[in-house]
C-alpha angles and dihedrals in degrees: 000000000000129000137197128223121298116242129195109248099190143346094269092079091260110147138189122226121192116206131185116200114212140238095036107232120161094203093053092044091053088049090051095049096043129210109327087355091290093151091052090049089053091054092045092051094046097051100027091238135131118236121197121179144177117183108317094339114100127185117199120194122191147077116337097249092044095052091048090054091045089053091052093049095046091049093047094046091049089056089052092053088070091072108011139058102229122228131188088255092056091048091051091054090055090050093061106122095229091054092049093051088053090051090053090052099043092149089061097046119115115259110287092240091058091051094058130070107210109212125172091242098047142327116264115209125208114232120212134000095285094054091047090050090048091056092046092052092047087057095048105032126065091206117039133175125205109191127177147086127316117282099034095112097250097136098031094054092044090054090047091052090048091051091048091051090051093048091049092048092241089129134022098214143029117215118188120185139178133178108254095234123142117235097245094309135102107227097181123209109343117215125239137044125315094277092051091049096053100036095085091060092051099042097110090057092049091048092056092047093049091052094051102036106018129250098268095048093047090051090052092048091049090050090052090047090240088122118039122185111186145147115271092248089068090066095070116114095012133117111210112209126181091002138128104223124193124190109195127193088020092168085079094060121103120230090258093049093051092052090046092052096047092052093055092076114118135182118310093012137125129201128201120189119195130184149140113235092202094061105056114156097185120124112275094254095054122083122218117254089212091061091051098043094059090066095039098051103027093107099035113119114239093028117107130198127196117184117200126194138188092286089067096056110123100185130089108332090243090063090064090053093046091053091048092050092051091048090051091049092050091050091052092048091051091048092049092050092049090053 
């Protein structure tokens, strides 16, 4: 990619940036732009810029910071067109603010190999500095916490790391646990045997496993007890050796349950605990074990913490704005109570 000089377009700090994407390839350029330029319209809307193009020459008009970010996204997406057919969803992932900040600081990015989880089925790439840091800490720390809002990849990346450890024979078992707490609803007595009763609580973990390993293979591994998906209560009294253990939705653990889980870890094992402190479903009189453990273990060697925020959300773009709105509302509520 080459670019020409930047010129001031008006007195309101709007600038024009001319970009040439190389090598010139009409098929890749059509892939980049999308049907009826829908990918370019996504980028324009996200950064409040105007993009004009003819062939491999692109002109971006907007605020200085916006056109620099647009340049980074266009360049990165054009690289992706060499091996991928872009979709609006892929473009949206590249538009995540945390990922763009990382693109603008490429010299400070973690090594590429550390930002990718290499599974037999497909590689899974970390997006943004927080996700890269999360992967690095899961490599180096035997107990790791991923804390932040929904859609930031906490559970998905933890499951991917667990699958990689299993495929590379670093562990012999995967153990995935969640507290069986309803999300603000009373579901009553569910029909079926024990497995059928607890499966709804564990469905997100199953979904990630099925995507990475396939339904049939996961079923075989569960039958052989290589993969165990169970409610948190089933962890009591056990010592988990040579296992990769994930506790999901940890904001719904009590203080006692959190301590119980953390003391299950045996030799050759790793534990990852994920949760969103803003979505606790415990009864009002019970305090979350996740809230407490941050203060208790923050200075303990070998324990890693990664805190995600709304900039790391990799779902529908509206989800990022919803999370930001709730965070703003909570800050105002706290300020009002303090005053």
